N, C-alpha and C positions, 0 to 999 in steps of 0.2 A: 172226407170219411173214408176210412178204406178197411178191406177185407183184415190188415193185418191186426191180430191180438183180439178180434172180433168174433166170435161164431157166427157163421152162416149156414143156416139149416135149407137143405131142398127138402119140398114136400108138397103134396098136393093142394092144391087152393082150396080156400074155403070161402064161404060167402063173404066174409068181413073184411077179406082179401079184394074185393072187385075195385074198390079205389085205387090201391096199389097197380093192380094189373091194368086201368086203365091208366095211368100215369105212367107207366112202363112201355105201355104201347103205343103212348102219345110220343113220347122220347123216340121210340123206335121209329116211327112213322117221320118223324122230323129230322132224325140223324141219317136214317138211310132212304127211302123212298123220297123225303124231301129235297136233298141233295143229287138225287141220280133219276127222277122218273115225274117231269112235271103234269103227267095225266093223274098221278094218285091226289087225293083229297087228304091232305095231312090232318084234318079236322076229324075224319071218320073215327079215331077211337073215342073222341071226346062225344060225338052226335049217337053213335052206336055199339061203343065197346061194352058199356056196363050191361046193358041187354045180352049181348053176344055170350061175355064171360058167364052171368048167371045163368044162362041157359045150359051154356057147355058143360057146367059142374055137374051137369045131372044125365048128362049125355053118356052114356059106357063107350061109346066109340071117339070120345074126345079125352084128351088128357090137358089139364091143366096145372103148371108147377109152378110155386115162385120158390125164391131163393129170399129167404127171411132172415134179417139181421135185428134182434130186439126187437121183434112185432113190426119193422118195417119192411115193406117189399122192394128189394133192390135188385130184382131181376123175374124174368118170368121164360117159359117156356111153353107152346102150345102146340099141341099133335092131335091127329085124327087119322083114323082107320077108313081106308075105302076097301069096299068089297070087290072080290075077284069079279070078272066077267068073262064072258066067251072070247073077247079078243084079248084080254089081258089076263088068264085064268091064276093068276096070283093075289093074295091080300097084300095091300101095300099101306104101309105107314108114312105120312107127311109130316115133316117138321114145318107148322105152320108159321110159327113165328118165335124168335127167340132175344132177349134182350137183356144186358147186364150194365147197370149204372157205370158209367165210365172210373169213377172212383173204386168199385169193386172189381175192374176187369183185371186180368194177370194172377187173379187166384184160383184157377181152377174151378170157378164157380159155372162158367160155361159148360165146361166138361163133365161136371158133375152132372147138370141139367140134362146134357145130350145121352149120358150114360142111364140116367134113369127113363128118360124116353125109349131108348133103345131097348131094354128090358122089359118096359111096358109092351112094347111092340112085339116083341118076342113073344112074351107071355099072352099073347092076344091073338095070336096063329100068323101074324104076319111073317111073309117071305121076304121080305124087302123094306128099307126104309128111303126116303128122299127128303130133300130139301132142295129149295131155289135159293140163288142169290144174285144180286145184281152184277153183270161181270166185270163193271169198273169197281167192285167192294173185295178188293185183292186180299184184304185183311181177313174179311167173311170165309172167302173160299180156303185161304190155307187153314183157317179154323176148323172147318168141316173137313177138309182133308185128313187134318193132325187127328180127327174123331171118327176117322175110317171111310169117308164119305168119298166117292171118287165120279169125275164129270163123267156124264153119259149124254149128254144131248146138249144142243146151243139152242136159243131161241132169239131169231134175228126178227127186227122190227123197223118200219120205216112209218113216218108221219104223213096223212094224209090231208 
């Protein structure tokens, strides 16, 4: 299946989309963290995702988007707003997770999801938006750079 000839609609998630969100999140965990970070529990979305997505839809500081193709969730984006603090006196929007099924990639769906996220963040008063990606995920880093993000810091880690 591909996006070619099929209309994919990017819209806010609804409670009926929870199963599709769990499936997309599970695929993201397996494909990304599952191959790059042995400390991540790749079963987390199946165990906790349903509740997390359901409550997130009702939270004005969270954004849940789906890419919908004929009633099937083929992608998602989760965003969250963080309040300004004394140390960092700006409101920041975080792109928490994003996934598009492989058959629907290269059809600009990811770019549409990011554009919706950035518009939501700006309308909510955020002064900056951020996203993290595994340093070994060069494709994701290039995607985010094409969509206006730039490296700001690097996290280094060692096993103990």
